N, C-alpha and C positions, 0 to 999 in steps of 0.2 A: 142652376147655381151660377152666380156671377163670378167673373174672373177674380175679383177682390176677395170673394168668400172662399176661393179654392184653397184647400189645405195641401201642401206639398207632401207627396208620399215618402215614406222612409224606406228606401230600398236597401237590400243587403248584398246584392251581387258585387258591388264595388269592393267588398271585403274578401272576395274569393281568393285573391293572390296571397295575401298575408295570413288570412285565416287558415288556409290549407297548410301552409308552412308552420304556423304556430301550433295547430292541433297535432299535426304529424310529429313535430319536434318534441312537444311536451309528452305526447303519448309514447313515443320511442324512448324518451329519457326515463320516464317513470317505469315502463315495462322492461326495457332491456337491462337497466341497472338493477331493478328489483330482481329479475330473473338471475342476473349475475351473482348478487350477493346471497340470494336464497340457495342457489346451486352450490356456492362455496360453503355456506353455512351448513348445508346438508352433509358436507364432507367433513364436518367437525373442525373447521378452521378456527384459528384464534380471532379475537376481536381486531387485533392489529392487521391480520391478513384480510379480514372482511372490509375494514375501512380502506385499506390500500387498494383492494380490488374494486370497491365502489368508486373511489376517487379516480382511479385510473380509467375505469369504464366511463365515467362522466366526462373526463377530459377528451379521451379518445373518440367517444361517441359524438360529443359536441363538434369537434373538428371535422369528423367524418360527415356529419349532417351538413355542416356549413359548406364544405367543399362539394359534396354531392349535390346539394340544392343549387349551388352556384353553376356547376357544370351542366346539370340537366336543364335548368331554366335558360342558361345561356344557349344551349342547343336549340331549344324552343325559339328563343329570340332570333338566332341565326336563320331558322327555317322561315320565320315570319318575314324577316328582312329580305331573304332570298325571293319569297313569293311576291313581295311588294315591288322588288326590282323587276321581276318578270312582267307584272302588270304595268309598271312604268314604261318598259320597252314596248309592250303590246299597244299601249295607248299612243306612243310616239309613232309607231308604224301604221296603225289603223285606228284612228280615234273614232271613226263612224261605226265600225264593227263593235268596238268596246262599249260605245254608247247604246248600241242596239242590245248587246248582251246584258247590260245593266237594266235596260227597260224591260227585258224579258223576265229578269228576276223580280221586278216590281209587279209585273202582270201575274206572275206565279203566286204572288202574295195577295192577289185580289184587286190590284189597282187597274182601272180602265186603261186600255192600250194607249190612247191619245195622251192621257194624263201621265202614264208611265214614261212615255217618251219625253214629255216636257220636264218631268221631275229628273230624269236621268241626264238631260241636257243641262239643266240648271245646276245640279250637283257636280257634274264633271267640270263645269265652268268655274265653280268655286274651289274644288279640290278633287281632281280626277282620280288620282291614286288613292286618296283617303276614302272616296266613295266606293271604289272597288274593294279596297281593303276591308271596309266595314260590311258591305252588303254581299260581296262575292266570297270573300275569304273568312269573314266572321272575326276580323281583328279590329279591335277598338281600344280606346284609352283605358277602359275598364279591364279588358281581357289581355292586354299586351303583357308580354313576359317582362319581369323585373328581377334579374338575377341577384343583384346586391340586396334588395329588400327580402327576397326569399332566403338568402344565406343568413343575414343578420337576424331575421325573425326566428328561423329554425334553430340557430346556435343558442340564442337566448332562451327559447322555450325548452329546448332540450336540457340545458343546464338547470333551469328552475325545476323541471320535472324530475331530473335525476337526483336532486338534493333530497327529495322526499324519502326514497328508500335508503339513501346513505345515512340520513339522520335517524331513521327508524332503526336500522340494524346497529347503529352506533350507540343509541341510548337504551335500547331494550335490554332486559336482563337476559343472560345466556340461555336460561331454560325456556324462554319464550320469544327469542329473537326472530325465529322464522314465522311463528304465528302473528307476532306484532307487525313485522314487516309486511306480511302478506295482507293483513287486515288494513293497515294504513295505505298500502298500494291500491287495494280494491276501492277504498273510499276516494282516494285521489283520482283514480281513473273514472269512477262514477261521476265525480264532480266535473272532471274535464269533459267527459262525454256530454253531460247535461249542458255545460257552458258552451261547448262547441255548437250543439244543436240550437241553443237559444240564439247565439250570434248569427247563425245561419238561417234562422227563421223556422226551424224544424221542431218537432216534439222532443222535449228534454228527456222524458222517460225512455223513449226508444233509443235516443242517442246514448244515454248512460248504460242501458242494457246491452247493446251490441259491443260496447267497449269492454264492459265487465266480463261478459261471457268469454269472449275470445281471449282476453288477458289472463283469466283464471286458467284456461287451458294451457296457455304458454307457460305460466309459472309452475303448474303441475309437471309439465314436461321437464323444465330445467331442474326442479327439485328432484325428480326421479333420476335424472342423469347424475346430479350430485351425490345421491345416496348410492348409486351403483359404483361410481368411481371411488367414492370414499371407502366403500366396503372392499374394494379390490386393489387398492394401491397401498 
């Protein structure tokens, strides 16, 4: 195949950062708020109490997700920056030893020793710290931690996901509100699992199944707690 005929591959790994935050946020929004309103509904609460609980859960959960994602990903970024600082100091102190270390990494990947040394020398001449960050530490532009992106993605996804059970419990008739909310939640979770799997390049059926099975177990648990509390309070 000639160079001009080459078709660029469509990779998905560059989505890893925001995709993880989006799927986690949406799944948590749907499931946690659905579990909350189903648990409250099982205790025979009024519609006003259900809507209040759902909206409160949505706001509190979204803020918690945003703060949690920002803090956790910031910790990851701090660790990455600390490691890169260590590499920068090591290169400044003994550049030759660091070049040898980089060459050994390439040899371990199958590159001929002489060529490995040449590649290590040229890459370090271009960007010494970047070469070690990428090939020794596994830190690259794609995998680098982005706290703000993770926080904004998760808060948006959580809010959208949480609206599903809130609307379901608000609009469903009293006699069927638990069943309707559970059904809508399962459908939404199945769709989310399939979409997340497709965006990540995996099989949609498997992604949907694992989300639905685990989520149903969680909702049954919260329903049981609501029934027990409602019967004893």
